[in-house]
C-alpha positions as CSV (number, residue, x, y, z in Angstrom):
1,M,-0.1,-19.3,-23.9
2,L,-0.3,-16.3,-25.5
3,H,2.8,-16.1,-28.1
4,A,0.5,-19.7,-28.9
5,E,-2.6,-18.6,-28.6
6,A,-1.3,-15.9,-31.2
7,R,-0.7,-18.3,-34.1
8,R,-4.0,-19.9,-34.2
9,R,-5.2,-17.8,-37.0
10,A,-1.9,-19.2,-39.0
11,R,-2.7,-22.9,-37.8
12,R,-5.2,-23.7,-40.5
13,N,-5.4,-22.2,-44.2
14,L,-8.5,-21.0,-45.3
15,H,-9.8,-24.3,-46.6
16,G,-9.2,-25.3,-42.5
17,E,-6.1,-27.7,-43.2
18,Y,-2.9,-27.9,-41.2
19,V,-0.2,-25.3,-41.6
20,P,2.8,-26.1,-39.5
21,L,4.9,-23.3,-37.7
22,A,7.7,-23.8,-40.3
23,E,5.3,-22.5,-43.2
24,Q,3.0,-20.5,-41.7
25,D,2.2,-17.0,-42.4
26,P,3.5,-15.3,-39.8
27,A,1.7,-11.5,-40.9
28,L,-1.2,-13.9,-39.7
29,W,-0.1,-13.7,-36.0
30,D,-1.9,-11.7,-33.9
31,A,0.6,-9.0,-32.3
32,Q,-2.3,-7.3,-30.1
33,M,-1.0,-10.7,-28.2
34,I,2.5,-11.3,-29.2
35,E,2.7,-7.9,-27.7
36,E,1.4,-8.7,-24.5
37,A,3.2,-11.7,-24.0
38,E,6.6,-9.9,-24.5
39,V,5.4,-7.5,-21.7
40,L,4.6,-10.9,-19.7
41,L,8.4,-12.3,-20.9
42,V,10.3,-9.3,-19.7
43,R,8.1,-9.0,-16.5
44,A,9.4,-13.0,-15.2
45,S,13.1,-12.4,-16.8
46,A,12.7,-10.0,-13.8
47,L,12.4,-11.6,-11.4
48,G,16.3,-13.9,-11.6
49,S,15.0,-17.1,-11.3
50,I,15.1,-19.0,-14.7
51,G,12.1,-22.0,-15.0
52,R,10.7,-24.4,-17.5
53,Y,7.9,-22.2,-17.8
54,Q,10.0,-18.7,-18.5
55,L,12.2,-20.6,-21.1
56,E,9.0,-22.0,-23.2
57,G,7.9,-18.4,-23.4
58,A,12.0,-17.5,-24.6
59,L,11.2,-20.3,-26.7
60,Q,8.1,-18.7,-28.2
61,S,9.5,-15.2,-28.7
62,A,12.4,-16.3,-30.2
63,H,9.7,-18.0,-32.7
64,V,8.3,-14.1,-33.3
65,Y,11.5,-13.0,-34.9
66,R,10.2,-14.2,-37.8
67,R,7.5,-12.3,-37.5
68,R,9.8,-9.5,-36.8
69,T,12.6,-10.1,-39.7
70,G,11.5,-11.9,-42.4
71,R,13.7,-14.3,-41.2
72,A,14.0,-17.6,-38.5
73,N,16.4,-18.1,-35.2
74,W,17.0,-21.1,-35.3
75,V,20.6,-20.3,-33.2
76,S,18.8,-19.4,-30.8
77,V,16.1,-21.5,-30.9
78,V,18.0,-24.4,-30.3
79,Q,20.1,-22.6,-27.5
80,L,16.9,-22.8,-25.3
81,Y,15.4,-26.3,-26.2
82,D,19.5,-27.1,-25.1
83,A,18.0,-25.4,-22.3
84,L,15.0,-27.1,-21.6
85,L,16.0,-30.1,-22.6
86,A,18.8,-30.0,-20.0
87,L,16.3,-28.3,-17.0
88,S,13.9,-30.8,-18.0
89,G,15.1,-33.8,-19.9
90,S,11.8,-34.3,-21.9
91,P,11.9,-36.7,-25.2
92,V,9.0,-34.0,-26.4
93,V,11.7,-31.4,-26.6
94,A,14.2,-33.5,-28.1
95,I,12.3,-34.6,-30.6
96,N,11.3,-30.1,-31.2
97,R,15.2,-29.6,-30.3
98,A,16.0,-32.4,-33.1
99,L,14.5,-30.0,-35.8
100,C,15.7,-27.4,-35.3
101,I,18.9,-28.7,-35.8
102,A,18.1,-29.7,-39.2
103,E,17.3,-25.9,-39.9
104,I,20.9,-25.3,-39.0
105,H,23.1,-28.5,-39.8
106,G,20.5,-31.0,-41.8
107,A,18.7,-33.4,-41.5
108,S,21.5,-36.6,-40.8
109,A,22.7,-34.9,-37.8
110,A,18.6,-33.8,-36.7
111,L,18.5,-37.9,-36.7
112,D,21.4,-38.1,-34.7
113,A,20.3,-35.6,-32.2
114,L,16.3,-37.8,-32.0
115,Q,18.3,-40.7,-32.2
116,E,19.4,-39.7,-28.0
117,V,15.6,-40.7,-27.2
118,A,15.0,-43.0,-29.3
119,A,14.3,-45.7,-27.3
120,D,11.9,-44.1,-25.0
121,V,8.8,-46.3,-25.0
122,R,6.5,-42.9,-24.6
123,L,7.6,-42.4,-28.3
124,T,6.1,-45.3,-29.5
125,E,2.5,-43.9,-30.2
126,Y,3.7,-40.4,-29.7
127,Q,3.1,-39.1,-33.4
128,P,4.8,-35.3,-33.7
129,Y,7.8,-37.3,-32.7
130,W,6.9,-40.1,-35.8
131,A,6.2,-37.2,-38.2
132,A,9.4,-35.6,-37.0
133,R,11.6,-38.6,-38.0
134,A,10.2,-38.9,-41.4
135,E,10.4,-35.8,-42.7
136,L,13.5,-36.3,-41.8
137,I,13.9,-39.6,-43.1
138,A,12.8,-37.9,-46.0
139,K,15.0,-35.0,-45.8
140,T,17.5,-37.8,-46.4
141,G,16.6,-39.4,-49.5
142,A,15.9,-42.9,-47.2
143,H,12.0,-42.3,-48.7
144,D,11.0,-46.1,-48.2
145,A,11.9,-45.7,-44.3
146,A,10.4,-42.3,-44.4
147,R,7.1,-43.8,-45.6
148,R,7.2,-46.6,-43.1
149,A,6.8,-44.0,-40.5
150,Y,4.2,-41.8,-41.2
151,E,2.6,-44.7,-42.4
152,I,3.0,-44.9,-38.3
153,A,2.4,-41.3,-37.4
154,I,-0.7,-41.7,-40.1
155,G,-2.0,-44.2,-37.8
156,L,-1.5,-42.8,-34.2
157,E,-3.2,-38.6,-35.5
158,R,-7.0,-38.2,-34.9
159,D,-7.6,-34.8,-36.1
160,P,-8.3,-35.4,-39.8
161,A,-6.8,-32.5,-41.2
162,V,-3.7,-32.8,-40.0
163,R,-3.5,-36.5,-41.1
164,R,-4.2,-34.9,-44.5
165,F,-1.2,-33.1,-44.1
166,L,1.2,-35.9,-43.5
167,Q,-0.9,-37.9,-46.2
168,H,0.6,-35.4,-48.4
169,R,3.3,-35.1,-47.0
170,Q,4.0,-39.5,-47.6
171,S,2.5,-39.5,-51.6
172,A,5.0,-36.2,-52.3
173,L,7.7,-38.7,-51.4
174,P,9.3,-39.6,-54.4
175,A,8.9,-43.5,-55.6
């Protein structure tokens, strides 16, 4: 929770508009909170038992790597998502894992990974699924299909700033 809270200032720009994790300025992340989170994660790892929350904390820590080095650590992030998916079977974890796979292997590989959970009826009205799907489809060049996925994501989103972000992504697609 501390890792996630440490990124609060970076989630919105000066105008209050939504900024996704991959586009956030890590310099805006709260270093003191991150350090506290890291200490707690090291303490938890000394217990010798790995659980869901420990893996989630490790995932957050893997994103902190970008603040320290200026580079994303996608291979480690995917490995942690693999472990968390094996433990939880969560479709939300599968969505996040697919987005990370796109960073390493491209959008088509990510869409293949996303297809594994596409039949889960819980995702029908889950905005992040449709937003992720739209983003990945757009990267493959299937702009009409991406527009439709963005339309669903926009319709499901309640936060006006996130809705504007999605509308902007949709409107940026070539005709």
